[in-house]
N, C-alpha and C positions, 0 to 999 in steps of 0.2 A: 654883446650881453646887454649893453646898454640899450639898443633899439628893440630889442626884445622885451625887456622889462618895460620900457614906455609904452610899446605896443599892446602890452598885455594889461597894463593899466588903463589905458585909453579904452581898450574893448571891454574890460571888467567895468568901468564905469558905464559905458554904453549899456551893457546887458544888464546891470542892476538898475539903470534908471528905467530902462525898458519895462523890467519885471515890476519894479514898484510903480510904475505909471499903470501897466495893466493890470495888476493883483493886489492893488491897493487895500482892498478889504481882508485879504487872506494874509498879510505879511505884518512883521512890526515896524516901528517907526522909519522912515525914509532914510533918517541918518544910519541906522542899523543896517539896512539893506544895502545903501550906498559901499559902507565901509568893508561889509562883509563880501561882495562882490568884487571890489578891486583888491583886496587882500586874497580872496580865494584864487583869482587869475594870477596874481604877483607869486602865490605859492605853487600854482600849476605851472607856471613858466618856469620855475626854479627847478621842480621835480622834472619836467618833461626835458629842460635841457641838461640835466646830468644824465638823464637816460638816454638820449640820442646823441648828445655831443654837440659841438659848435656849429657844425654845418647845415642845420636844419631849421632855418627860422619861421618856414610856415608850418611846420609838425609843432614845433615849440607853441606858436601862438594857438595852434588848433587844439592841443593839449592844455593850454592855461584856459582857455574857453570852456572846454568839456569841466575841468574842476572847478572854475567858477559857477557853472550852472549846477554842478552838484551841491556846491556850498550853499548857493541861494534855495535848491530845493528842499535843503535841511531846515531852512526858515519858514517854509510854508503850514500854515495852519488848515485844519479842514473846511471845507467850505458852510458847511451845517452839520448839525448833529441829527442822526438817524433817531427817530422816535419809534418805540415798539408799542403795538397795542397792547393795552392792557388786559392781563390774562384773566379769565373768570374761571 
């Protein structure tokens, strides 16, 4: 379980760093994004490990990355507001 947790933290950091680098204008501060990504993947690893059991480290890491991506997607803001034409 230790290696799964460590792997999920590393993958969460990489995922959140990539998101913060690529979508910097649509995300809150980098500190928030990095923290949310790492905590999201760690929580995902815990949930996936509890669901699958102790014999599936790759499945646990894939589940951790999926939950981390969902957590990061909740931080996204819209790219721009749509303006409606004035009605006459």
